[in-house]
Short mmCIF file of the C-alpha atoms (twelve columns), coordinates in Angstrom:
data_MODEL
# 
_entry.id   MODEL 
# 
loop_
_atom_site.group_PDB 
_atom_site.id 
_atom_site.type_symbol 
_atom_site.label_atom_id 
_atom_site.label_alt_id 
_atom_site.label_comp_id 
_atom_site.label_asym_id 
_atom_site.label_seq_id 
_atom_site.Cartn_x 
_atom_site.Cartn_y 
_atom_site.Cartn_z 
_atom_site.pdbx_PDB_model_num 
ATOM 1   C CA . MET A 1   0.000   0.000   0.000   1 
ATOM 2   C CA . LEU A 2   2.798   2.408   0.891   1 
ATOM 3   C CA . GLN A 3   4.627   1.737   -2.355  1 
ATOM 4   C CA . SER A 4   1.414   2.247   -4.309  1 
ATOM 5   C CA . LEU A 5   0.695   5.552   -2.545  1 
ATOM 6   C CA . GLN A 6   4.215   6.781   -3.241  1 
ATOM 7   C CA . LYS A 7   3.981   5.789   -6.887  1 
ATOM 8   C CA . GLY A 8   0.497   7.255   -7.391  1 
ATOM 9   C CA . GLY A 9   -2.071  6.437   -10.050 1 
ATOM 10  C CA . ASN A 10  -3.908  3.680   -8.139  1 
ATOM 11  C CA . PRO A 11  -7.640  4.105   -8.987  1 
ATOM 12  C CA . GLN A 12  -8.889  2.815   -5.636  1 
ATOM 13  C CA . GLN A 13  -6.555  5.044   -3.659  1 
ATOM 14  C CA . GLN A 14  -7.499  8.035   -5.802  1 
ATOM 15  C CA . ALA A 15  -11.155 7.294   -5.076  1 
ATOM 16  C CA . VAL A 16  -10.449 7.025   -1.331  1 
ATOM 17  C CA . VAL A 17  -8.727  10.423  -1.380  1 
ATOM 18  C CA . ALA A 18  -11.612 11.990  -3.315  1 
ATOM 19  C CA . THR A 19  -14.160 10.452  -0.937  1 
ATOM 20  C CA . ILE A 20  -12.394 11.628  2.219   1 
ATOM 21  C CA . ALA A 21  -11.869 15.121  0.804   1 
ATOM 22  C CA . ASP A 22  -15.567 15.359  -0.094  1 
ATOM 23  C CA . LEU A 23  -16.617 14.061  3.335   1 
ATOM 24  C CA . ASN A 24  -14.724 16.954  4.985   1 
ATOM 25  C CA . ALA A 25  -14.778 15.452  8.491   1 
ATOM 26  C CA . ASP A 26  -13.013 17.114  11.406  1 
ATOM 27  C CA . VAL A 27  -12.091 13.742  12.892  1 
ATOM 28  C CA . LEU A 28  -12.006 10.538  10.871  1 
ATOM 29  C CA . LEU A 29  -11.446 6.901   11.792  1 
ATOM 30  C CA . LEU A 30  -10.249 4.609   9.021   1 
ATOM 31  C CA . THR A 31  -10.473 0.828   9.298   1 
ATOM 32  C CA . GLY A 32  -8.728  -1.745  7.140   1 
ATOM 33  C CA . ILE A 33  -5.577  0.350   6.691   1 
ATOM 34  C CA . ASP A 34  -2.250  -1.427  7.119   1 
ATOM 35  C CA . TYR A 35  -0.138  -0.427  10.107  1 
ATOM 36  C CA . ASP A 36  3.576   0.278   10.003  1 
ATOM 37  C CA . ALA A 37  5.578   1.354   13.028  1 
ATOM 38  C CA . GLY A 38  6.886   4.532   11.427  1 
ATOM 39  C CA . GLY A 39  3.477   5.717   10.254  1 
ATOM 40  C CA . GLN A 40  4.748   6.073   6.687   1 
ATOM 41  C CA . THR A 41  1.618   4.654   5.072   1 
ATOM 42  C CA . LEU A 42  -0.668  7.058   6.902   1 
ATOM 43  C CA . ALA A 43  1.713   9.948   6.203   1 
ATOM 44  C CA . ALA A 44  1.621   9.157   2.487   1 
ATOM 45  C CA . LEU A 45  -2.181  9.091   2.545   1 
ATOM 46  C CA . ALA A 46  -2.250  12.388  4.449   1 
ATOM 47  C CA . GLY A 47  0.063   13.878  1.822   1 
ATOM 48  C CA . ALA A 48  -2.318  12.831  -0.936  1 
ATOM 49  C CA . LEU A 49  -5.238  14.323  1.001   1 
ATOM 50  C CA . ALA A 50  -3.394  17.599  1.516   1 
ATOM 51  C CA . GLY A 51  -2.802  17.722  -2.235  1 
ATOM 52  C CA . ALA A 52  -6.548  17.303  -2.721  1 
ATOM 53  C CA . GLY A 53  -7.298  20.245  -0.434  1 
ATOM 54  C CA . ALA A 54  -8.082  18.172  2.673   1 
ATOM 55  C CA . PRO A 55  -5.202  18.634  5.126   1 
ATOM 56  C CA . TYR A 56  -5.140  16.526  8.279   1 
ATOM 57  C CA . PRO A 57  -2.221  17.798  10.367  1 
ATOM 58  C CA . TYR A 58  -2.791  15.265  13.154  1 
ATOM 59  C CA . ARG A 59  -2.737  11.554  12.446  1 
ATOM 60  C CA . LEU A 60  -2.352  8.380   14.445  1 
ATOM 61  C CA . PRO A 61  -1.800  4.831   13.153  1 
ATOM 62  C CA . LEU A 62  -3.273  2.214   15.510  1 
ATOM 63  C CA . ARG A 63  -1.658  -1.196  15.630  1 
ATOM 64  C CA . PRO A 64  -3.966  -4.224  15.370  1 
ATOM 65  C CA . ASN A 65  -3.415  -7.768  16.650  1 
ATOM 66  C CA . SER A 66  -3.505  -9.165  13.120  1 
ATOM 67  C CA . GLY A 67  -0.536  -11.297 12.159  1 
ATOM 68  C CA . LEU A 68  0.875   -11.312 15.698  1 
ATOM 69  C CA . ALA A 69  1.946   -14.901 16.466  1 
ATOM 70  C CA . THR A 70  0.285   -16.840 19.277  1 
ATOM 71  C CA . GLY A 71  2.619   -19.836 19.088  1 
ATOM 72  C CA . PHE A 72  -0.413  -22.129 18.870  1 
ATOM 73  C CA . ASP A 73  -1.967  -24.114 16.042  1 
ATOM 74  C CA . LEU A 74  -5.350  -22.405 16.293  1 
ATOM 75  C CA . ASN A 75  -6.860  -23.948 13.156  1 
ATOM 76  C CA . GLY A 76  -5.652  -27.443 14.076  1 
ATOM 77  C CA . ASN A 77  -3.991  -28.292 10.765  1 
ATOM 78  C CA . GLY A 78  -0.685  -29.315 12.304  1 
ATOM 79  C CA . ARG A 79  1.232   -26.231 11.151  1 
ATOM 80  C CA . LEU A 80  2.254   -23.136 13.096  1 
ATOM 81  C CA . GLY A 81  2.694   -19.553 12.007  1 
ATOM 82  C CA . GLU A 82  -0.116  -19.390 9.464   1 
ATOM 83  C CA . PRO A 83  -2.490  -16.398 9.186   1 
ATOM 84  C CA . ARG A 84  -5.211  -18.164 11.197  1 
ATOM 85  C CA . ASP A 85  -2.733  -19.017 13.973  1 
ATOM 86  C CA . ALA A 86  -2.181  -15.344 14.809  1 
ATOM 87  C CA . MET A 87  -3.842  -13.291 17.578  1 
ATOM 88  C CA . ALA A 88  -6.124  -12.131 14.778  1 
ATOM 89  C CA . TYR A 89  -6.119  -13.269 11.174  1 
ATOM 90  C CA . GLY A 90  -3.258  -11.685 9.307   1 
ATOM 91  C CA . ARG A 91  -0.743  -12.644 6.650   1 
ATOM 92  C CA . TYR A 92  1.706   -10.230 8.268   1 
ATOM 93  C CA . ALA A 93  1.808   -8.140  11.426  1 
ATOM 94  C CA . GLY A 94  -0.226  -4.966  11.100  1 
ATOM 95  C CA . GLU A 95  -2.479  -6.039  8.235   1 
ATOM 96  C CA . GLY A 96  -5.802  -4.209  8.213   1 
ATOM 97  C CA . GLY A 97  -5.498  -1.937  11.221  1 
ATOM 98  C CA . MET A 98  -7.020  1.430   12.081  1 
ATOM 99  C CA . ALA A 99  -5.916  5.038   11.848  1 
ATOM 100 C CA . VAL A 100 -7.176  8.424   13.034  1 
ATOM 101 C CA . LEU A 101 -6.975  11.551  10.883  1 
ATOM 102 C CA . SER A 102 -7.826  14.764  12.695  1 
ATOM 103 C CA . ARG A 103 -7.910  18.534  12.377  1 
ATOM 104 C CA . LEU A 104 -7.933  18.701  16.172  1 
ATOM 105 C CA . PRO A 105 -4.779  17.867  18.151  1 
ATOM 106 C CA . ILE A 106 -4.502  14.260  19.328  1 
ATOM 107 C CA . ASP A 107 -3.481  13.960  22.968  1 
ATOM 108 C CA . THR A 108 -0.997  11.149  22.450  1 
ATOM 109 C CA . ALA A 109 0.066   11.150  26.123  1 
ATOM 110 C CA . GLN A 110 -3.451  10.140  27.196  1 
ATOM 111 C CA . ILE A 111 -4.099  7.367   24.660  1 
ATOM 112 C CA . ARG A 112 -5.215  4.093   26.196  1 
ATOM 113 C CA . ASP A 113 -4.364  0.920   24.272  1 
ATOM 114 C CA . PHE A 114 -6.525  -2.074  25.188  1 
ATOM 115 C CA . THR A 115 -5.356  -4.393  22.399  1 
ATOM 116 C CA . ALA A 116 -3.311  -6.601  24.751  1 
ATOM 117 C CA . PHE A 117 -6.336  -7.343  26.964  1 
ATOM 118 C CA . LEU A 118 -6.876  -11.112 27.193  1 
ATOM 119 C CA . TRP A 119 -10.098 -12.562 25.845  1 
ATOM 120 C CA . ALA A 120 -10.392 -14.902 28.832  1 
ATOM 121 C CA . ASP A 121 -10.295 -11.924 31.217  1 
ATOM 122 C CA . LEU A 122 -13.509 -10.376 29.887  1 
ATOM 123 C CA . PRO A 123 -16.377 -10.900 32.348  1 
ATOM 124 C CA . GLN A 124 -18.677 -13.619 30.992  1 
ATOM 125 C CA . SER A 125 -16.241 -14.256 28.155  1 
ATOM 126 C CA . GLN A 126 -17.526 -16.481 25.367  1 
ATOM 127 C CA . SER A 127 -14.019 -17.697 24.525  1 
ATOM 128 C CA . PRO A 128 -14.105 -21.338 23.370  1 
ATOM 129 C CA . ASP A 129 -10.479 -21.879 24.412  1 
ATOM 130 C CA . THR A 130 -9.984  -24.519 27.107  1 
ATOM 131 C CA . ASP A 131 -6.185  -24.790 27.100  1 
ATOM 132 C CA . PRO A 132 -4.956  -22.641 30.032  1 
ATOM 133 C CA . ALA A 133 -1.776  -21.806 28.144  1 
ATOM 134 C CA . LEU A 134 -3.742  -20.482 25.165  1 
ATOM 135 C CA . ARG A 135 -6.157  -18.585 27.394  1 
ATOM 136 C CA . GLY A 136 -3.118  -16.931 28.934  1 
ATOM 137 C CA . VAL A 137 -1.995  -15.397 25.630  1 
ATOM 138 C CA . GLN A 138 -5.032  -15.064 23.351  1 
ATOM 139 C CA . ARG A 139 -6.034  -11.417 23.055  1 
ATOM 140 C CA . LEU A 140 -9.619  -10.257 22.653  1 
ATOM 141 C CA . SER A 141 -9.119  -7.500  20.068  1 
ATOM 142 C CA . SER A 142 -8.682  -8.323  16.418  1 
ATOM 143 C CA . GLY A 143 -8.386  -4.912  14.754  1 
ATOM 144 C CA . GLY A 144 -7.925  -3.194  18.103  1 
ATOM 145 C CA . HIS A 145 -9.617  -1.364  20.991  1 
ATOM 146 C CA . TYR A 146 -8.281  2.115   21.749  1 
ATOM 147 C CA . GLU A 147 -9.243  5.282   23.595  1 
ATOM 148 C CA . VAL A 148 -7.937  8.253   21.617  1 
ATOM 149 C CA . PRO A 149 -8.502  11.743  23.099  1 
ATOM 150 C CA . VAL A 150 -8.642  14.695  20.724  1 
ATOM 151 C CA . THR A 151 -8.226  18.172  22.196  1 
ATOM 152 C CA . LEU A 152 -11.148 20.520  21.649  1 
ATOM 153 C CA . PRO A 153 -10.816 24.290  21.094  1 
ATOM 154 C CA . ASP A 154 -11.662 24.938  24.776  1 
ATOM 155 C CA . GLY A 155 -8.846  22.635  25.889  1 
ATOM 156 C CA . LYS A 156 -11.092 19.777  26.972  1 
ATOM 157 C CA . SER A 157 -11.011 16.302  25.428  1 
ATOM 158 C CA . LEU A 158 -13.342 14.263  23.254  1 
ATOM 159 C CA . ARG A 159 -12.445 10.602  23.650  1 
ATOM 160 C CA . LEU A 160 -12.793 8.274   20.684  1 
ATOM 161 C CA . LEU A 161 -13.407 4.658   21.713  1 
ATOM 162 C CA . ALA A 162 -12.190 3.128   18.478  1 
ATOM 163 C CA . PHE A 163 -12.461 -0.523  17.487  1 
ATOM 164 C CA . TYR A 164 -12.448 -2.848  14.511  1 
ATOM 165 C CA . ALA A 165 -14.032 -6.224  15.265  1 
ATOM 166 C CA . SER A 166 -13.524 -9.617  13.681  1 
ATOM 167 C CA . PRO A 167 -16.290 -10.633 11.247  1 
ATOM 168 C CA . PRO A 168 -18.498 -13.380 12.739  1 
ATOM 169 C CA . ALA A 169 -17.705 -15.802 9.919   1 
ATOM 170 C CA . PHE A 170 -14.916 -17.873 8.351   1 
ATOM 171 C CA . ASP A 171 -14.774 -20.422 11.181  1 
ATOM 172 C CA . GLY A 172 -16.332 -23.774 12.071  1 
ATOM 173 C CA . VAL A 173 -19.032 -25.185 14.318  1 
ATOM 174 C CA . GLU A 174 -17.202 -23.824 17.374  1 
ATOM 175 C CA . ASP A 175 -18.206 -20.318 16.159  1 
ATOM 176 C CA . ARG A 176 -14.944 -18.861 17.400  1 
ATOM 177 C CA . ASN A 177 -15.216 -15.704 15.306  1 
ATOM 178 C CA . GLY A 178 -18.882 -15.220 16.151  1 
ATOM 179 C CA . LYS A 179 -18.160 -15.426 19.880  1 
ATOM 180 C CA . ARG A 180 -15.169 -13.137 19.539  1 
ATOM 181 C CA . ASN A 181 -17.160 -10.582 17.573  1 
ATOM 182 C CA . HIS A 182 -19.791 -10.546 20.328  1 
ATOM 183 C CA . ASP A 183 -17.197 -10.026 23.032  1 
ATOM 184 C CA . GLU A 184 -15.423 -7.241  21.147  1 
ATOM 185 C CA . ALA A 185 -18.641 -5.218  21.434  1 
ATOM 186 C CA . ALA A 186 -19.197 -6.403  25.006  1 
ATOM 187 C CA . PHE A 187 -15.790 -4.962  25.948  1 
ATOM 188 C CA . TRP A 188 -17.215 -1.431  25.688  1 
ATOM 189 C CA . LEU A 189 -20.185 -2.361  27.875  1 
ATOM 190 C CA . ASP A 190 -17.840 -3.594  30.596  1 
ATOM 191 C CA . LEU A 191 -15.498 -0.618  30.242  1 
ATOM 192 C CA . ILE A 192 -18.347 1.894   30.607  1 
ATOM 193 C CA . ALA A 193 -19.742 -0.056  33.558  1 
ATOM 194 C CA . GLY A 194 -16.391 -0.128  35.361  1 
ATOM 195 C CA . ASN A 195 -16.141 -3.934  35.225  1 
ATOM 196 C CA . LEU A 196 -12.606 -3.984  33.820  1 
ATOM 197 C CA . PRO A 197 -9.202  -3.154  35.345  1 
ATOM 198 C CA . PHE A 198 -9.379  0.210   33.571  1 
ATOM 199 C CA . ALA A 199 -11.194 3.395   34.561  1 
ATOM 200 C CA . PRO A 200 -14.386 4.104   32.607  1 
ATOM 201 C CA . PRO A 201 -13.977 6.756   29.905  1 
ATOM 202 C CA . ALA A 202 -14.594 10.351  30.917  1 
ATOM 203 C CA . ALA A 203 -17.334 12.120  28.980  1 
ATOM 204 C CA . PRO A 204 -17.681 13.334  26.341  1 
ATOM 205 C CA . PHE A 205 -16.797 10.206  24.388  1 
ATOM 206 C CA . ALA A 206 -17.978 8.341   21.325  1 
ATOM 207 C CA . ILE A 207 -17.743 4.675   20.416  1 
ATOM 208 C CA . ILE A 208 -16.646 4.665   16.798  1 
ATOM 209 C CA . GLY A 209 -15.642 1.873   14.481  1 
ATOM 210 C CA . GLN A 210 -16.551 -1.249  12.619  1 
ATOM 211 C CA . ALA A 211 -18.463 -3.838  14.613  1 
ATOM 212 C CA . SER A 212 -18.615 -6.081  11.508  1 
ATOM 213 C CA . LEU A 213 -22.147 -7.003  12.569  1 
ATOM 214 C CA . ASP A 214 -25.681 -5.854  11.827  1 
ATOM 215 C CA . PRO A 215 -27.962 -5.811  14.908  1 
ATOM 216 C CA . ALA A 216 -30.813 -7.481  13.021  1 
ATOM 217 C CA . ASP A 217 -29.627 -9.037  9.756   1 
ATOM 218 C CA . GLY A 218 -26.936 -11.522 8.806   1 
ATOM 219 C CA . ASP A 219 -25.024 -14.020 10.922  1 
ATOM 220 C CA . GLY A 220 -23.578 -13.287 14.319  1 
ATOM 221 C CA . ARG A 221 -24.323 -12.927 18.008  1 
ATOM 222 C CA . ALA A 222 -25.853 -9.465  18.250  1 
ATOM 223 C CA . ALA A 223 -26.869 -9.320  21.940  1 
ATOM 224 C CA . ALA A 224 -23.957 -7.138  23.081  1 
ATOM 225 C CA . LEU A 225 -24.246 -4.831  20.074  1 
ATOM 226 C CA . ARG A 226 -27.975 -4.356  20.624  1 
ATOM 227 C CA . THR A 227 -27.300 -3.517  24.266  1 
ATOM 228 C CA . LEU A 228 -24.758 -0.913  23.177  1 
ATOM 229 C CA . LEU A 229 -27.224 0.669   20.746  1 
ATOM 230 C CA . ALA A 230 -29.823 0.978   23.523  1 
ATOM 231 C CA . HIS A 231 -27.387 2.004   26.276  1 
ATOM 232 C CA . PRO A 232 -28.710 4.908   28.398  1 
ATOM 233 C CA . LEU A 233 -25.329 6.669   28.287  1 
ATOM 234 C CA . LEU A 234 -25.126 6.536   24.483  1 
ATOM 235 C CA . THR A 235 -27.026 7.972   21.535  1 
ATOM 236 C CA . ASP A 236 -27.634 5.886   18.436  1 
ATOM 237 C CA . PRO A 237 -28.055 8.451   15.634  1 
ATOM 238 C CA . ALA A 238 -29.346 5.665   13.326  1 
ATOM 239 C CA . PRO A 239 -27.724 7.144   10.188  1 
ATOM 240 C CA . ARG A 240 -29.736 6.524   7.054   1 
ATOM 241 C CA . GLY A 241 -28.825 6.044   3.434   1 
ATOM 242 C CA . THR A 242 -30.718 7.236   0.396   1 
ATOM 243 C CA . SER A 243 -33.363 4.491   0.700   1 
ATOM 244 C CA . GLY A 244 -34.325 5.763   4.161   1 
ATOM 245 C CA . ARG A 245 -33.407 2.489   5.871   1 
ATOM 246 C CA . VAL A 246 -31.244 2.693   8.954   1 
ATOM 247 C CA . ASP A 247 -28.957 -0.007  7.582   1 
ATOM 248 C CA . ALA A 248 -28.894 1.306   4.034   1 
ATOM 249 C CA . GLY A 249 -25.669 1.502   2.185   1 
ATOM 250 C CA . GLN A 250 -23.043 0.817   4.794   1 
ATOM 251 C CA . PHE A 251 -21.790 -2.425  3.378   1 
ATOM 252 C CA . GLY A 252 -22.433 -4.343  0.188   1 
ATOM 253 C CA . ASP A 253 -21.028 -7.408  -1.492  1 
ATOM 254 C CA . ALA A 254 -20.360 -7.291  -5.209  1 
ATOM 255 C CA . ALA A 255 -21.127 -11.013 -5.391  1 
ATOM 256 C CA . LEU A 256 -24.749 -10.394 -4.396  1 
ATOM 257 C CA . ASP A 257 -27.431 -9.900  -6.991  1 
ATOM 258 C CA . THR A 258 -27.721 -6.142  -7.563  1 
ATOM 259 C CA . THR A 259 -31.516 -6.075  -7.498  1 
ATOM 260 C CA . LEU A 260 -31.647 -8.088  -4.286  1 
ATOM 261 C CA . TYR A 261 -28.938 -5.956  -2.725  1 
ATOM 262 C CA . GLN A 262 -30.689 -2.671  -3.520  1 
ATOM 263 C CA . GLY A 263 -33.854 -4.065  -1.984  1 
ATOM 264 C CA . LEU A 264 -32.140 -5.151  1.210   1 
ATOM 265 C CA . GLY A 265 -30.150 -1.949  1.538   1 
ATOM 266 C CA . GLY A 266 -27.032 -3.664  2.800   1 
ATOM 267 C CA . LEU A 267 -25.838 -4.409  6.318   1 
ATOM 268 C CA . ARG A 268 -25.220 -1.914  9.080   1 
ATOM 269 C CA . VAL A 269 -21.720 -2.738  10.319  1 
ATOM 270 C CA . GLN A 270 -20.164 0.677   11.116  1 
ATOM 271 C CA . TYR A 271 -21.143 2.768   14.109  1 
ATOM 272 C CA . ILE A 272 -20.668 6.157   15.756  1 
ATOM 273 C CA . LEU A 273 -22.342 6.267   19.177  1 
ATOM 274 C CA . PRO A 274 -21.793 9.593   20.978  1 
ATOM 275 C CA . SER A 275 -22.224 9.871   24.737  1 
ATOM 276 C CA . ARG A 276 -25.534 11.431  25.781  1 
ATOM 277 C CA . ASP A 277 -23.972 14.722  26.882  1 
ATOM 278 C CA . MET A 278 -23.417 15.620  23.214  1 
ATOM 279 C CA . ALA A 279 -26.282 16.749  20.993  1 
ATOM 280 C CA . VAL A 280 -26.508 15.027  17.613  1 
ATOM 281 C CA . GLN A 281 -27.192 17.613  14.897  1 
ATOM 282 C CA . GLY A 282 -27.259 15.198  11.985  1 
ATOM 283 C CA . ALA A 283 -26.137 11.770  10.801  1 
ATOM 284 C CA . GLY A 284 -26.082 9.784   7.609   1 
ATOM 285 C CA . VAL A 285 -24.466 7.310   5.257   1 
ATOM 286 C CA . VAL A 286 -22.855 8.664   2.111   1 
ATOM 287 C CA . TRP A 287 -24.619 6.555   -0.512  1 
ATOM 288 C CA . PRO A 288 -25.849 8.641   -3.461  1 
ATOM 289 C CA . PRO A 289 -28.070 7.162   -6.192  1 
ATOM 290 C CA . ASP A 290 -26.334 5.423   -9.085  1 
ATOM 291 C CA . SER A 291 -27.075 8.413   -11.312 1 
ATOM 292 C CA . ASP A 292 -24.831 10.628  -9.168  1 
ATOM 293 C CA . PRO A 293 -21.225 10.779  -10.487 1 
ATOM 294 C CA . LYS A 294 -19.991 10.331  -6.911  1 
ATOM 295 C CA . ALA A 295 -21.580 6.880   -6.731  1 
ATOM 296 C CA . GLN A 296 -18.910 5.296   -8.915  1 
ATOM 297 C CA . VAL A 297 -16.153 7.014   -6.957  1 
ATOM 298 C CA . LEU A 298 -17.508 5.581   -3.711  1 
ATOM 299 C CA . ALA A 299 -17.884 2.113   -5.233  1 
ATOM 300 C CA . THR A 300 -14.281 2.238   -6.455  1 
ATOM 301 C CA . ALA A 301 -13.037 3.335   -3.034  1 
ATOM 302 C CA . SER A 302 -14.574 0.529   -0.964  1 
ATOM 303 C CA . ARG A 303 -17.397 -1.963  -0.470  1 
ATOM 304 C CA . HIS A 304 -18.207 0.155   2.605   1 
ATOM 305 C CA . ARG A 305 -19.647 3.670   2.642   1 
ATOM 306 C CA . PRO A 306 -18.729 6.545   4.967   1 
ATOM 307 C CA . VAL A 307 -20.872 6.988   8.062   1 
ATOM 308 C CA . TRP A 308 -20.958 10.486  9.546   1 
ATOM 309 C CA . VAL A 309 -22.341 12.221  12.627  1 
ATOM 310 C CA . ASP A 310 -22.413 15.942  13.366  1 
ATOM 311 C CA . ILE A 311 -22.330 16.784  17.067  1 
ATOM 312 C CA . SER A 312 -22.434 19.872  19.231  1 
ATOM 313 C CA . LEU A 313 -20.367 19.616  22.370  1 
ATOM 314 C CA . PRO A 314 -21.656 20.193  25.908  1 
# 
């Protein structure tokens, strides 16, 4: 990805830059972006955005657990060190992580990184692991759980509770990924409730990221996600796409029949849930009709569509 950004001319990357520039967000979380320790990939993307008239002077790459070796044969095929034997699926360390782009300063000294938290240590964990040695190393997060404070103009902080969950698929009858996906959402419930060895987040905060799960449609264990959406300390802005459905246009699969897909409206898998002390002024999913020239740009950029929320601070 870095080499492609430096070379230029990649149609998908050009579409991503155009999409982000048009979105014009003050703070943006990206998921599915490769992590490198020096932040060169994110810097190259930020350079392309600045060239498109969308400068983001503050940026933060967030390391995922993908590709990080467990030392165990998790898929039971007799071989170690394969992508499915890692803490989270990954062909190499850092594949498909997260990143924050911001026009507000990021308070790097106050970042909290929860990605090393053990799955077995979550209250009422659904981990299927029975080997004590594996339970002692297997992390909960796949794409990561982070608290990232951005500094507001008045000097106070808005805390982003950022995460990128494993899809509840691509496993066997043990439903390992489905159980993990559930618990990655449940982590925020326990953090807010003070049930973890970490202090609850100070308001104002917003849970933001990809849960990889629709609360009503598709496969998965949606109990924790539904509880989050109805949490008394959170607001679900229920962003809508052009069809008017709450789940419209956030995620589509090119392999699906187009007519069927347009009727279903896609799956809701990406979320921004502000704490109740912030007033939501608007929310939506950027999914224009096919007749709009921007529709092809968005389709080239990703199978996903940007989800946005406008807030006024307390």
